[in-house]
C-alpha positions in Angstrom: -27.8 0.8 19.1 -25.4 -1.3 20.3 -25.5 -3.2 17.0 -25.8 0.3 15.0 -22.5 1.3 16.7 -20.6 -2.0 16.4 -21.9 -2.2 12.7 -20.3 1.1 12.3 -17.0 0.6 14.2 -16.4 -2.6 11.8 -16.8 -0.8 8.5 -14.6 1.5 9.3 -12.0 -0.8 10.7 -12.2 -2.7 7.6 -11.5 0.1 5.5 -8.3 0.9 7.1 -4.9 -1.0 6.7 -1.7 -1.1 9.2 0.8 -2.7 7.5 4.9 -3.2 7.9 6.8 -5.3 5.3 10.1 -6.8 4.9 11.8 -3.7 3.9 11.7 -2.0 7.5 9.3 0.0 8.7 6.7 -0.3 11.5 3.3 -0.2 12.0 0.7 0.2 15.2 -2.1 -2.4 15.1 -4.1 -0.1 17.9 -4.4 2.4 14.9 -2.9 4.9 17.6 0.3 5.3 15.9 1.7 9.0 16.0 1.2 9.9 12.4 3.8 12.7 11.0 2.0 13.2 7.7 -0.8 12.2 5.7 -0.4 11.8 2.1 -3.2 11.6 0.0 -2.8 9.6 -3.4 -5.3 9.3 -6.5 -5.3 6.2 -8.5 -7.0 6.5 -11.8 -7.1 4.6 -14.7 -3.3 3.6 -15.0 -1.5 6.3 -13.1 -1.0 7.7 -9.5 -1.0 11.3 -8.4 1.7 12.4 -7.1 4.0 10.5 -9.0 6.9 10.7 -6.0 7.8 11.3 -2.4 10.2 12.6 -0.5 10.3 10.8 2.9 12.5 11.1 6.0 13.7 7.5 7.8 11.4 6.9 10.8 8.8 9.2 9.6 5.6 7.7 10.2 2.9 8.4 7.1 -0.8 7.7 6.5 -1.4 6.8 2.9 -5.0 7.7 1.9 -5.7 6.2 -1.8 -8.6 7.0 -3.6 -9.5 5.0 -6.5 -11.0 7.4 -9.1 -10.9 5.0 -11.9 -13.0 2.2 -13.4 -10.4 -0.4 -12.6 -9.3 -2.2 -9.2 -5.7 -0.9 -8.2 -3.1 -1.9 -5.5 -0.8 0.3 -4.0 2.1 -1.9 -2.8 5.6 -0.2 -1.2 8.7 -2.3 -1.8 12.2 -2.0 -3.5 12.6 -2.4 -7.5 13.5 -6.2 -7.0 10.7 -7.0 -4.6 8.0 -5.4 -6.9 9.4 -7.0 -10.0 8.8 -10.6 -8.2 5.1 -9.4 -7.2 4.4 -8.4 -10.6 5.5 -12.2 -12.1 3.9 -13.9 -9.4 0.6 -11.8 -10.3 1.2 -12.4 -13.9 1.8 -16.2 -13.4 -1.3 -16.5 -11.1 -3.5 -14.5 -14.1 -3.8 -11.4 -12.6 -5.2 -12.5 -9.1 -3.8 -10.5 -6.2 -1.6 -12.9 -4.7 -2.1 -11.1 -0.9 -2.5 -13.0 1.9 -5.0 -11.4 4.5 -3.1 -10.3 7.8 -5.7 -8.9 10.0 -7.7 -6.9 8.0 -4.7 -5.5 5.8 -2.8 -7.2 2.8 0.5 -8.0 2.5 1.9 -8.6 -1.2 4.2 -11.3 -1.8 8.0 -9.8 -2.7 11.6 -11.3 -3.6 12.5 -14.4 -1.5 8.7 -14.8 -0.3 9.0 -11.4 1.6 5.6 -9.4 2.6 5.4 -6.0 1.4 3.0 -3.4 2.7 -0.2 -3.0 0.5 -3.7 -2.5 -0.2 -6.2 -3.5 -2.8 -8.4 -0.3 -3.9 -12.0 -1.1 -5.4 -13.1 1.3 -8.2 -14.8 4.5 -6.1 -13.1 3.4 -2.8 -10.3 4.7 -0.5 -8.3 2.9 1.1 -5.5 3.6 4.2 -2.3 2.6 4.9 -0.3 3.6 8.0 3.7 2.9 7.4 6.9 3.7 9.2 9.7 4.2 6.8 12.8 2.4 7.9 15.8 4.0 9.2 18.4 2.6 6.7 16.9 1.6 3.1 17.4 2.7 -0.2 14.7 4.4 -2.3 11.7 2.4 -2.3 8.6 2.3 -5.1 5.1 2.2 -4.9 3.2 0.6 -7.3 0.5 -1.1 -8.4 1.3 -4.5 -9.9 -1.9 -6.0 -11.6 -0.9 -6.9 -15.0 -0.1 -4.1 -17.2 -0.7 -1.4 -14.9 2.9 -0.8 -13.5 3.9 -1.2 -17.5 1.2 1.7 -17.9 2.6 3.9 -15.4 1.0 2.8 -12.2 4.4 3.8 -10.0 6.1 6.3 -8.1 9.3 6.5 -6.0 9.9 7.2 -2.1 13.1 8.7 -2.1 14.8 9.4 1.6 16.0 12.5 2.6 19.4 12.3 4.4 
C-alpha cells in the first residue's frame, strides 16, 4: 500500500511545475500557493488557445497546458528579447530544449543567461505551471520556441492590467 501511494505521489509531482524566472514572479515550492486563477491552454499543432491574456500584477496563475497535437511543445514565459534569445539558442542546439532541470520543473535560458519559467509538454500530456506575475514589468509573451513553432504562430501576449 505504501509503495502504491508513493508511486502515485511521485507521478503527480512529476507532472506539476512551480517556476519563477528573471522577469519577476515567484513560486511556492510546496505546491500550496494561493492560486488567484486557473487558466487552461490547449497546445495544438502550431497554435495555442487562448492567444492572449489580461493579467493583474501580483496575480498567481495556474496554467494547465494540454498538448492535443502530435508534436512536443514548450510553454515559456518571458519578454520579447528573452524569447528571441531562447529561440536562437534552441536553433543553435539543433532543436533540443536547452532547459535546465531545477527541482522537477524546466527553466528556459533567455537573454543574458537569464532563466524563464517554462514547461515541456509531450503529445497527449498536460503540464502545469504556477507563476506569480511580477508587480512592475511590461507585457510578456508565452511561446513555444522549438525551431519553427513560434514562427508558425505558437505565441501569445500576457498583457498587464494597470
